[in-house]
C-alpha positions in Angstrom: -3.9 -37.9 -30.3 -6.2 -36.7 -33.1 -9.3 -37.1 -30.9 -7.6 -35.2 -28.0 -6.8 -32.3 -30.3 -10.3 -32.2 -31.7 -11.8 -32.3 -28.2 -9.5 -29.4 -27.2 -10.7 -27.4 -30.2 -14.3 -28.2 -29.4 -13.8 -27.1 -25.8 -12.5 -23.8 -27.0 -15.4 -23.3 -29.3 -17.9 -24.1 -26.6 -16.1 -21.5 -24.3 -16.4 -18.9 -27.0 -20.1 -19.7 -27.5 -20.8 -19.4 -23.8 -18.9 -16.1 -23.7 -21.0 -14.8 -26.5 -24.1 -15.8 -24.6 -22.8 -14.0 -21.5 -22.5 -10.8 -23.6 -26.1 -11.3 -24.8 -27.3 -11.9 -21.3 -25.7 -8.7 -20.1 -27.5 -6.9 -22.9 -30.8 -8.5 -21.8 -30.2 -7.4 -18.2 -29.5 -3.8 -19.4 -32.7 -3.9 -21.4 -34.7 -5.2 -18.5 -33.2 -2.6 -16.2 -34.4 0.1 -18.6 -38.0 -1.3 -18.3 -38.2 -3.3 -21.5 -38.6 -7.0 -22.1 -39.9 -9.8 -19.9 -37.9 -12.2 -17.8 -39.7 -15.5 -18.7 -41.8 -14.6 -21.7 -39.1 -14.1 -24.3 -38.7 -16.1 -27.5 -36.4 -19.2 -27.8 -32.7 -18.4 -28.4 -32.2 -19.2 -32.1 -28.4 -19.4 -31.7 -28.8 -23.1 -30.6 -30.7 -25.9 -32.4 -34.0 -27.3 -31.0 -33.8 -30.8 -29.7 -37.1 -31.5 -31.3 -35.4 -31.2 -34.7 -32.3 -33.2 -33.7 -33.3 -36.8 -33.8 -30.4 -39.0 -35.1 -31.5 -42.2 -36.9 -28.1 -43.9 -36.3 -28.2 -43.1 -32.6 -31.8 -44.1 -32.4 -31.1 -47.5 -33.9 -28.2 -48.0 -31.5 -30.3 -47.2 -28.5 -33.0 -49.6 -29.5 -30.4 -52.3 -30.1 -28.8 -51.7 -26.7 -32.2 -51.9 -24.9 -32.7 -55.3 -26.6 -29.2 -56.4 -25.7 -29.7 -55.7 -22.0 -33.2 -57.3 -22.0 -35.2 -54.1 -21.5 -36.8 -53.7 -24.9 -40.0 -55.5 -23.8 -40.6 -53.3 -20.8 -40.0 -50.3 -23.0 -42.6 -51.5 -25.4 -45.0 -51.8 -22.4 -44.2 -48.2 -21.5 -42.7 -49.1 -18.2 -39.4 -47.7 -19.2 -38.7 -44.4 -21.0 -35.3 -43.1 -22.0 -33.6 -40.2 -23.8 -30.0 -39.8 -24.9 -28.4 -36.6 -26.3 -24.8 -36.5 -27.4 -23.7 -32.9 -26.9 -20.0 -33.4 -27.5 -20.5 -31.0 -30.4 -22.7 -28.6 -28.5 -24.2 -26.8 -31.5 -25.0 -30.1 -33.2 -26.8 -32.2 -30.5 -27.8 -35.7 -31.6 -31.0 -37.1 -30.0 -32.3 -40.7 -29.5 -35.2 -41.7 -27.3 -37.7 -44.4 -26.6 -41.0 -43.2 -25.2 -39.6 -39.7 -25.2 -42.8 -38.0 -24.4 -44.1 -40.5 -21.8 -45.4 -38.5 -18.8 -44.5 -40.4 -15.7 -44.5 -39.9 -11.9 -40.9 -38.7 -11.3 -40.7 -38.3 -7.5 -37.7 -36.1 -6.7 -36.4 -35.5 -10.2 -38.6 -32.5 -10.8 -36.8 -30.7 -8.0 -34.7 -29.4 -10.9 -37.7 -27.2 -11.7 -37.6 -25.6 -8.2 -33.8 -25.0 -8.8 -34.6 -23.2 -12.1 -37.4 -21.2 -10.6 -35.3 -20.1 -7.6 -32.6 -18.7 -9.9 -35.2 -17.1 -12.2 -36.9 -15.4 -9.2 -33.5 -14.2 -8.0 -32.8 -12.8 -11.5 -36.1 -11.0 -11.4 -35.1 -9.4 -8.1 -37.7 -11.1 -6.0 -35.5 -13.6 -4.1 -32.1 -13.1 -2.5 -29.7 -15.8 -3.6 -27.8 -15.7 -0.3 -25.7 -18.4 1.4 -28.7 -19.9 3.1 -30.7 -20.2 -0.1 -27.7 -21.8 -1.9 -27.3 -24.2 0.9 -30.9 -25.3 0.8 -30.8 -25.7 -3.0 -27.6 -27.8 -2.7 -29.2 -30.0 -0.1 -32.3 -30.3 -2.2 -30.3 -31.5 -5.3 -27.3 -33.4 -4.0 -28.9 -35.1 -1.0 -32.5 -34.9 -2.3 -33.6 -33.3 0.9 -37.5 -33.1 1.0 -37.5 -30.5 3.7 -35.1 -28.3 1.8 -37.2 -28.8 -1.4 -40.5 -27.9 0.4 -38.9 -24.8 2.0 -37.6 -23.6 -1.3 -40.9 -24.4 -3.2 -42.9 -22.4 -0.7 -40.4 -19.6 -0.7 -40.3 -19.4 -4.5 -44.1 -20.0 -4.8 -46.1 -22.8 -6.4 -47.6 -20.6 -9.1 -44.3 -19.0 -9.9 -42.7 -22.4 -10.5 -45.6 -23.4 -12.8 -45.4 -20.1 -14.7 -41.7 -20.6 -15.3 -42.2 -24.2 -16.6 -45.0 -23.1 -18.9 -43.5 -19.8 -20.0 -42.8 -19.1 -23.7 -39.1 -18.8 -22.9 -38.7 -22.3 -21.5 -41.8 -24.5 -22.5 -40.7 -27.2 -20.1 -44.3 -28.2 -19.6 -46.1 -28.1 -22.9 -49.4 -29.9 -23.5 -48.6 -30.2 -27.2 -45.7 -32.4 -26.1 -47.7 -34.4 -23.6 -46.6 -32.4 -20.6 -43.2 -32.3 -19.1 -41.7 -31.1 -15.8 -44.3 -30.4 -13.1 -44.2 -29.7 -9.4 -47.7 -29.3 -7.9 -47.2 -30.6 -4.4 -44.7 -30.0 -1.5 -42.3 -32.8 -0.7 -44.1 -33.3 2.6 -47.3 -34.8 4.0 -49.3 -31.9 2.8 -52.1 -31.6 0.2 -51.4 -30.9 -3.5 -51.4 -27.3 -4.7 -52.3 -28.3 -8.3 -51.7 -31.5 -10.1 -50.5 -31.4 -13.7 -53.4 -30.6 -16.1 -53.0 -33.7 -18.3 -52.2 -36.7 -16.1 -53.1 -35.5 -12.6 -49.5 -36.1 -11.4 -48.1 -34.2 -8.4 -44.4 -34.5 -9.5 -44.1 -35.4 -13.2 -41.8 -35.4 -16.1 -41.1 -36.7 -19.6 -37.6 -37.8 -20.7 -37.6 -35.4 -23.6 -38.4 -32.3 -21.5 -35.9 -33.3 -18.8 -33.3 -33.6 -21.6 -34.3 -30.2 -22.9 -33.7 -28.8 -19.4 -30.2 -30.0 -19.4 -29.5 -28.9 -22.9 -30.8 -25.4 -22.1 -28.6 -25.5 -19.0 -25.5 -26.6 -20.9 -25.9 -23.9 -23.5 -26.4 -21.1 -21.0 -30.1 -20.5 -21.8 -31.6 -21.0 -18.4 -31.9 -17.6 -16.7 -28.3 -16.5 -17.7 -25.0 -18.1 -18.4 -23.8 -17.2 -14.9 -26.8 -18.8 -13.3 -26.3 -21.9 -15.5 -22.7 -22.3 -14.2 -24.0 -22.0 -10.6 -26.8 -24.5 -11.2 -24.4 -27.0 -12.7 -22.2 -26.7 -9.6 -25.2 -27.5 -7.4 -26.0 -30.5 -9.6 -22.4 -31.8 -9.3 -21.0 -34.1 -6.7 -24.1 -36.3 -6.2 -24.3 -37.7 -2.6 -26.6 -40.6 -3.4 -24.9 -43.5 -5.1 -27.5 -45.5 -7.0 -29.0 -45.8 -10.5 -26.9 -43.8 -13.0 -24.1 -43.1 -10.4 -23.8 -46.7 -9.4 -23.6 -47.9 -13.0 -21.0 -45.3 -14.0 -18.9 -45.6 -10.9 -18.8 -49.4 -11.2 -18.3 -49.8 -14.9 -17.2 -46.4 -16.2 -15.1 -44.8 -13.5 -13.8 -41.3 -13.9 -17.0 -39.8 -15.2 -18.0 -36.3 -14.0 -21.7 -36.3 -13.3 -24.2 -33.5 -12.9 -27.4 -35.2 -11.8 -30.8 -35.4 -10.2 -32.7 -38.6 -9.5 -36.0 -39.6 -8.0 -37.5 -42.6 -6.2 -41.0 -43.4 -4.8 -42.3 -47.0 -4.4 -42.0 -48.6 -7.9 -41.1 -45.3 -9.6 -37.5 -44.7 -10.4 -36.0 -41.9 -12.4 -32.5 -40.5 -13.1 -31.2 -37.6 -15.2 -27.7 -36.3 -15.8 -25.1 -34.6 -17.8 -22.0 -36.9 -18.0 -18.6 -36.0 -19.2 -15.4 -38.1 -19.6 -12.4 -38.2 -21.9 -13.5 -35.3 -24.1 -17.1 -36.4 -24.6 -20.3 -35.1 -23.0 -23.9 -36.3 -23.1 -27.3 -36.0 -21.5 -29.0 -39.1 -20.2 -32.6 -39.5 -18.8 -34.4 -42.7 -17.8 -37.6 -43.3 -16.0 -39.1 -46.6 -14.9 -42.2 -47.9 -13.2 -41.2 -51.3 -11.7 -39.7 -52.7 -8.5 -36.5 -53.4 -10.4 -36.4 -49.9 -11.9 -33.2 -48.8 -10.0 -31.1 -51.7 -11.3 -32.6 -51.2 -14.8 -31.3 -47.6 -14.8 -27.8 -48.7 -13.7 -27.8 -51.0 -16.8 -29.3 -48.3 -19.1 -26.6 -45.7 -18.3 -23.8 -48.1 -19.1 -25.5 -49.0 -22.4 -25.9 -45.3 -23.3 -22.3 -44.6 -22.4 -21.2 -47.4 -24.7 -23.2 -45.8 -27.6 -21.6 -42.3 -27.0 -18.1 -43.8 -26.9 -18.6 -46.1 -29.9 -15.9 -45.3 -32.4 -18.5 -45.2 -35.1 -20.3 -42.5 -33.2 -17.1 -40.5 -32.5 -16.3 -40.5 -36.2 -19.7 -38.9 -36.9 -18.8 -35.8 -34.8 -17.4 -33.9 -37.8 -19.5 -35.5 -40.5 -21.5 -32.7 -42.2 -23.7 -35.4 -43.9 -25.1 -36.5 -40.5 -28.9 -36.4 -41.3 -30.9 -35.2 -38.3 -34.7 -35.6 -38.3 -37.8 -34.3 -36.5 -38.7 -36.1 -33.3 -41.8 -38.3 -33.5 -44.9 -36.5 -32.3 -46.1 -37.6 -28.9 -49.0 -40.0 -28.5 -51.3 -38.2 -26.2 -53.5 -40.6 -24.3 -56.4 -40.4 -21.8 -55.4 -38.7 -18.5 -54.3 -41.1 -15.7 -55.4 -40.9 -12.1 -53.1 -40.7 -9.1 
Protein backbone atom coordinates (compact mmCIF):
# COMPACT_ATOMS: atom_id res chain seq x y z
CA UNK A 1 0.00 0.00 0.00
CA UNK A 2 2.81 2.42 0.89
CA UNK A 3 4.50 1.91 -2.48
CA UNK A 4 1.17 2.38 -4.28
CA UNK A 5 0.58 5.71 -2.54
CA UNK A 6 4.13 6.85 -3.24
CA UNK A 7 3.78 5.85 -6.91
CA UNK A 8 0.52 7.83 -7.14
CA UNK A 9 2.17 10.90 -5.66
CA UNK A 10 5.08 10.56 -8.08
CA UNK A 11 2.70 10.25 -11.04
CA UNK A 12 1.01 13.48 -9.97
CA UNK A 13 4.35 15.25 -9.65
CA UNK A 14 5.41 14.06 -13.09
CA UNK A 15 2.12 15.31 -14.56
CA UNK A 16 2.71 18.72 -12.94
CA UNK A 17 6.25 18.81 -14.35
CA UNK A 18 5.05 17.97 -17.87
CA UNK A 19 2.35 20.64 -17.57
CA UNK A 20 5.04 23.14 -16.59
CA UNK A 21 7.04 22.14 -19.65
CA UNK A 22 3.97 22.57 -21.83
CA UNK A 23 3.61 26.16 -20.62
CA UNK A 24 7.30 26.75 -21.31
CA UNK A 25 6.94 25.22 -24.76
CA UNK A 26 4.01 27.53 -25.55
CA UNK A 27 6.15 30.47 -24.52
CA UNK A 28 8.92 29.25 -26.82
CA UNK A 29 6.45 28.93 -29.70
CA UNK A 30 5.26 32.50 -29.12
CA UNK A 31 8.87 33.69 -29.08
CA UNK A 32 9.61 31.84 -32.31
CA UNK A 33 6.48 33.26 -33.93
CA UNK A 34 7.75 36.75 -33.09
CA UNK A 35 10.95 36.02 -34.96
CA UNK A 36 13.24 35.25 -32.03
CA UNK A 37 15.06 32.09 -31.04
CA UNK A 38 16.10 28.99 -32.96
CA UNK A 39 14.25 25.70 -33.16
CA UNK A 40 17.19 23.29 -32.75
CA UNK A 41 20.03 25.49 -31.55
CA UNK A 42 18.78 26.37 -28.09
CA UNK A 43 20.52 25.46 -24.85
CA UNK A 44 19.77 22.33 -22.84
CA UNK A 45 16.77 22.54 -20.51
CA UNK A 46 18.27 22.99 -17.04
CA UNK A 47 15.03 21.97 -15.30
CA UNK A 48 16.00 18.30 -15.71
CA UNK A 49 19.28 16.64 -14.70
CA UNK A 50 21.84 15.48 -17.25
CA UNK A 51 22.22 11.71 -17.56
CA UNK A 52 25.98 12.20 -17.90
CA UNK A 53 25.99 13.29 -14.25
CA UNK A 54 23.60 10.63 -12.97
CA UNK A 55 25.64 7.43 -12.69
CA UNK A 56 24.48 5.36 -9.73
CA UNK A 57 27.28 3.20 -8.22
CA UNK A 58 24.77 0.82 -6.60
CA UNK A 59 22.86 0.32 -9.84
CA UNK A 60 26.15 -0.06 -11.70
CA UNK A 61 27.34 -2.83 -9.38
CA UNK A 62 24.01 -4.63 -9.76
CA UNK A 63 24.15 -4.43 -13.55
CA UNK A 64 27.63 -5.90 -13.70
CA UNK A 65 26.63 -8.65 -11.27
CA UNK A 66 23.56 -9.51 -13.34
CA UNK A 67 25.58 -9.71 -16.56
CA UNK A 68 27.90 -12.15 -14.83
CA UNK A 69 24.96 -14.13 -13.47
CA UNK A 70 23.46 -14.63 -16.94
CA UNK A 71 26.83 -15.44 -18.47
CA UNK A 72 27.30 -12.30 -20.55
CA UNK A 73 30.07 -10.54 -18.64
CA UNK A 74 32.79 -11.95 -20.89
CA UNK A 75 31.17 -10.82 -24.15
CA UNK A 76 30.66 -7.40 -22.58
CA UNK A 77 34.37 -7.30 -21.72
CA UNK A 78 35.07 -8.13 -25.37
CA UNK A 79 32.83 -5.20 -26.41
CA UNK A 80 30.41 -7.47 -28.25
CA UNK A 81 27.65 -6.37 -25.88
CA UNK A 82 26.84 -2.83 -24.72
CA UNK A 83 23.99 -1.92 -22.39
CA UNK A 84 22.47 1.05 -20.56
CA UNK A 85 19.83 1.16 -17.82
CA UNK A 86 18.14 4.28 -16.45
CA UNK A 87 15.65 4.05 -13.60
CA UNK A 88 13.29 7.00 -14.15
CA UNK A 89 10.65 6.09 -11.58
CA UNK A 90 11.64 9.36 -9.91
CA UNK A 91 11.76 11.38 -13.11
CA UNK A 92 13.80 14.29 -11.80
CA UNK A 93 16.32 11.93 -10.22
CA UNK A 94 17.32 9.45 -12.95
CA UNK A 95 19.74 6.73 -11.91
CA UNK A 96 22.07 5.43 -14.62
CA UNK A 97 24.10 2.26 -15.00
CA UNK A 98 25.87 1.10 -18.15
CA UNK A 99 28.50 -1.23 -19.53
CA UNK A 100 30.22 0.01 -22.68
CA UNK A 101 27.91 3.04 -22.56
CA UNK A 102 29.71 4.92 -25.33
CA UNK A 103 30.41 1.96 -27.63
CA UNK A 104 29.49 3.04 -31.16
CA UNK A 105 27.93 0.07 -32.96
CA UNK A 106 26.02 -0.66 -36.13
CA UNK A 107 22.39 -0.46 -34.97
CA UNK A 108 20.34 -1.36 -38.09
CA UNK A 109 16.76 -0.10 -37.66
CA UNK A 110 17.10 1.31 -34.14
CA UNK A 111 18.23 4.76 -35.44
CA UNK A 112 14.84 5.14 -37.13
CA UNK A 113 13.98 6.95 -33.90
CA UNK A 114 16.19 9.76 -35.25
CA UNK A 115 13.97 10.04 -38.34
CA UNK A 116 10.93 10.14 -36.02
CA UNK A 117 12.44 13.02 -34.04
CA UNK A 118 13.52 14.93 -37.15
CA UNK A 119 10.06 14.59 -38.73
CA UNK A 120 8.35 16.10 -35.67
CA UNK A 121 11.02 18.80 -35.45
CA UNK A 122 10.53 19.73 -39.11
CA UNK A 123 6.77 19.85 -38.58
CA UNK A 124 7.35 22.15 -35.58
CA UNK A 125 9.49 24.34 -37.83
CA UNK A 126 6.58 24.62 -40.26
CA UNK A 127 8.42 22.78 -43.05
CA UNK A 128 6.52 19.47 -42.97
CA UNK A 129 2.82 18.73 -42.66
CA UNK A 130 2.14 16.19 -39.92
CA UNK A 131 -0.95 14.83 -41.67
CA UNK A 132 -2.58 11.38 -41.47
CA UNK A 133 -0.35 9.93 -44.19
CA UNK A 134 2.83 11.13 -42.47
CA UNK A 135 1.70 9.75 -39.11
CA UNK A 136 0.84 6.42 -40.73
CA UNK A 137 4.29 6.20 -42.35
CA UNK A 138 6.02 7.03 -39.06
CA UNK A 139 3.94 4.42 -37.24
CA UNK A 140 4.79 1.73 -39.81
CA UNK A 141 8.45 2.74 -39.63
CA UNK A 142 8.55 2.31 -35.84
CA UNK A 143 6.10 -0.45 -34.92
CA UNK A 144 6.63 -2.72 -37.93
CA UNK A 145 10.12 -1.39 -38.74
CA UNK A 146 9.08 -0.81 -42.35
CA UNK A 147 12.17 0.00 -44.42
CA UNK A 148 10.12 1.50 -47.25
CA UNK A 149 8.30 3.83 -44.82
CA UNK A 150 11.63 4.79 -43.22
CA UNK A 151 13.20 5.59 -46.60
CA UNK A 152 10.19 7.64 -47.68
CA UNK A 153 10.26 9.67 -44.47
CA UNK A 154 14.05 10.05 -44.50
CA UNK A 155 13.94 11.47 -48.03
CA UNK A 156 10.94 13.65 -47.19
CA UNK A 157 12.59 15.11 -44.07
CA UNK A 158 16.04 15.29 -45.68
CA UNK A 159 19.33 13.58 -44.83
CA UNK A 160 21.11 16.78 -43.90
CA UNK A 161 18.18 17.94 -41.78
CA UNK A 162 18.25 14.69 -39.76
CA UNK A 163 22.00 15.05 -39.26
CA UNK A 164 21.62 18.70 -38.21
CA UNK A 165 18.97 17.78 -35.63
CA UNK A 166 21.13 15.01 -34.17
CA UNK A 167 24.19 17.27 -33.93
CA UNK A 168 22.34 20.40 -32.82
CA UNK A 169 23.21 22.23 -29.61
CA UNK A 170 19.70 21.52 -28.37
CA UNK A 171 19.91 17.72 -28.62
CA UNK A 172 23.56 16.63 -29.02
CA UNK A 173 22.44 13.10 -29.86
CA UNK A 174 25.55 12.67 -32.00
CA UNK A 175 28.55 14.16 -30.23
CA UNK A 176 32.13 13.31 -31.14
CA UNK A 177 33.23 14.13 -27.57
CA UNK A 178 31.00 11.24 -26.45
CA UNK A 179 32.21 8.87 -29.19
CA UNK A 180 29.29 9.55 -31.53
CA UNK A 181 25.71 8.50 -30.99
CA UNK A 182 22.62 8.27 -33.17
CA UNK A 183 23.34 8.45 -36.89
CA UNK A 184 21.32 7.87 -40.08
CA UNK A 185 23.43 8.32 -43.21
CA UNK A 186 21.86 5.90 -45.65
CA UNK A 187 18.32 5.04 -46.80
CA UNK A 188 16.85 1.75 -45.63
CA UNK A 189 17.00 0.49 -49.19
CA UNK A 190 19.47 -0.76 -51.78
CA UNK A 191 20.83 2.70 -52.42
CA UNK A 192 24.18 4.32 -51.76
CA UNK A 193 24.99 6.10 -48.51
CA UNK A 194 24.42 9.83 -48.23
CA UNK A 195 27.08 10.27 -45.55
CA UNK A 196 28.46 7.76 -43.05
CA UNK A 197 29.12 8.84 -39.50
CA UNK A 198 32.30 10.95 -39.16
CA UNK A 199 33.98 8.73 -36.57
CA UNK A 200 33.31 5.09 -37.44
CA UNK A 201 32.05 5.15 -41.01
CA UNK A 202 28.72 3.58 -40.01
CA UNK A 203 25.58 4.11 -42.08
CA UNK A 204 23.16 3.49 -39.18
CA UNK A 205 24.86 3.80 -35.81
CA UNK A 206 24.22 4.40 -32.13
CA UNK A 207 25.69 4.23 -28.65
CA UNK A 208 23.64 2.93 -25.69
CA UNK A 209 24.15 6.16 -23.78
CA UNK A 210 22.87 8.45 -26.52
CA UNK A 211 19.87 6.22 -27.17
CA UNK A 212 19.09 6.33 -23.45
CA UNK A 213 19.37 10.12 -23.61
CA UNK A 214 16.87 10.18 -26.50
CA UNK A 215 14.31 8.37 -24.34
CA UNK A 216 14.97 10.51 -21.27
CA UNK A 217 14.53 13.69 -23.31
CA UNK A 218 11.33 12.17 -24.71
CA UNK A 219 10.02 11.21 -21.28
CA UNK A 220 10.64 14.68 -19.88
CA UNK A 221 9.02 16.53 -22.77
CA UNK A 222 12.28 17.96 -24.14
CA UNK A 223 12.15 16.61 -27.71
CA UNK A 224 10.49 19.27 -29.89
CA UNK A 225 7.62 19.97 -27.45
CA UNK A 226 5.69 18.13 -24.72
CA UNK A 227 2.81 17.59 -27.17
CA UNK A 228 5.16 16.13 -29.77
CA UNK A 229 6.69 13.86 -27.10
CA UNK A 230 3.26 12.47 -26.26
CA UNK A 231 2.62 11.78 -29.95
CA UNK A 232 6.02 10.14 -30.45
CA UNK A 233 5.47 7.91 -27.41
CA UNK A 234 2.17 6.77 -28.90
CA UNK A 235 3.95 5.83 -32.13
CA UNK A 236 6.60 3.93 -30.12
CA UNK A 237 3.91 1.97 -28.24
CA UNK A 238 2.29 -1.34 -29.24
CA UNK A 239 5.38 -2.94 -30.86
CA UNK A 240 4.37 -5.34 -33.64
CA UNK A 241 7.57 -7.44 -33.64
CA UNK A 242 7.88 -9.83 -30.71
CA UNK A 243 11.53 -10.60 -30.18
CA UNK A 244 14.45 -9.45 -28.01
CA UNK A 245 13.15 -7.15 -25.22
CA UNK A 246 9.49 -7.77 -26.06
CA UNK A 247 9.88 -11.55 -25.99
CA UNK A 248 11.77 -11.49 -22.70
CA UNK A 249 9.25 -9.22 -21.01
CA UNK A 250 6.12 -10.90 -22.39
CA UNK A 251 7.47 -14.31 -21.38
CA UNK A 252 8.87 -13.56 -17.92
CA UNK A 253 7.44 -10.15 -16.92
CA UNK A 254 3.96 -9.99 -18.46
CA UNK A 255 1.88 -6.86 -18.02
CA UNK A 256 4.64 -4.45 -19.00
CA UNK A 257 3.83 -1.42 -21.14
CA UNK A 258 6.59 -1.04 -23.74
CA UNK A 259 7.58 1.94 -25.90
CA UNK A 260 10.23 0.52 -28.17
CA UNK A 261 12.44 0.41 -31.26
CA UNK A 262 14.79 -2.43 -32.18
CA UNK A 263 17.14 -3.28 -35.01
CA UNK A 264 18.54 -6.40 -36.69
CA UNK A 265 21.04 -6.97 -39.48
CA UNK A 266 23.13 -10.11 -39.81
CA UNK A 267 24.95 -10.51 -36.47
CA UNK A 268 23.99 -7.04 -35.21
CA UNK A 269 21.10 -6.92 -32.75
CA UNK A 270 19.84 -3.89 -30.84
CA UNK A 271 16.84 -2.96 -28.76
CA UNK A 272 15.73 0.10 -26.84
CA UNK A 273 12.65 0.87 -24.81
CA UNK A 274 10.87 2.66 -22.03
CA UNK A 275 9.19 0.06 -19.83
CA UNK A 276 6.55 0.73 -17.19
CA UNK A 277 4.83 -1.68 -14.81
CA UNK A 278 3.42 -1.56 -11.29
CA UNK A 279 4.34 2.07 -10.69
CA UNK A 280 7.93 1.81 -11.91
CA UNK A 281 9.42 3.12 -15.14
CA UNK A 282 12.84 2.63 -16.71
CA UNK A 283 14.83 3.02 -19.93
CA UNK A 284 16.70 0.02 -21.29
CA UNK A 285 19.14 -0.13 -24.22
CA UNK A 286 21.20 -3.10 -25.38
CA UNK A 287 23.31 -3.67 -28.49
CA UNK A 288 25.14 -6.82 -29.53
CA UNK A 289 27.31 -8.13 -32.34
CA UNK A 290 26.92 -11.91 -32.31
CA UNK A 291 24.69 -14.52 -33.99
CA UNK A 292 23.07 -15.16 -30.58
CA UNK A 293 22.53 -11.46 -29.94
CA UNK A 294 18.74 -11.62 -30.08
CA UNK A 295 18.53 -14.21 -27.29
CA UNK A 296 21.15 -12.29 -25.31
CA UNK A 297 18.91 -9.22 -25.36
CA UNK A 298 15.91 -11.23 -24.14
CA UNK A 299 18.00 -12.28 -21.14
CA UNK A 300 19.40 -8.79 -20.57
CA UNK A 301 15.99 -7.11 -20.33
CA UNK A 302 14.77 -9.59 -17.69
CA UNK A 303 17.97 -9.00 -15.72
CA UNK A 304 17.50 -5.22 -15.94
CA UNK A 305 13.88 -5.56 -14.87
CA UNK A 306 14.99 -7.55 -11.82
CA UNK A 307 17.34 -4.73 -10.82
CA UNK A 308 14.66 -2.04 -11.15
CA UNK A 309 12.19 -4.06 -9.08
CA UNK A 310 14.72 -5.14 -6.46
CA UNK A 311 13.32 -4.03 -3.06
CA UNK A 312 16.72 -2.55 -2.23
CA UNK A 313 16.45 -0.33 -5.33
CA UNK A 314 12.86 0.66 -4.56
CA UNK A 315 13.85 1.77 -1.06
CA UNK A 316 16.42 4.13 -2.58
CA UNK A 317 13.77 6.13 -4.49
CA UNK A 318 13.30 8.57 -1.63
CA UNK A 319 16.80 8.41 -0.17
CA UNK A 320 18.36 11.90 -0.35
CA UNK A 321 21.74 10.34 0.39
CA UNK A 322 21.83 8.49 -2.95
CA UNK A 323 25.20 9.54 -4.32
CA UNK A 324 25.19 9.99 -8.10
CA UNK A 325 28.45 10.29 -10.01
CA UNK A 326 29.76 11.50 -13.35
CA UNK A 327 29.70 8.92 -16.14
CA UNK A 328 33.06 7.48 -17.13
CA UNK A 329 34.51 9.31 -20.13
CA UNK A 330 34.29 7.38 -23.40
CA UNK A 331 37.31 5.60 -24.77
CA UNK A 332 37.61 6.92 -28.32
CA UNK A 333 39.36 4.37 -30.52
CA UNK A 334 40.53 4.32 -34.13
CA UNK A 335 37.67 4.54 -36.67
CA UNK A 336 36.27 1.24 -37.93
CA UNK A 337 35.50 0.45 -41.53
CA UNK A 338 32.18 -0.81 -42.91
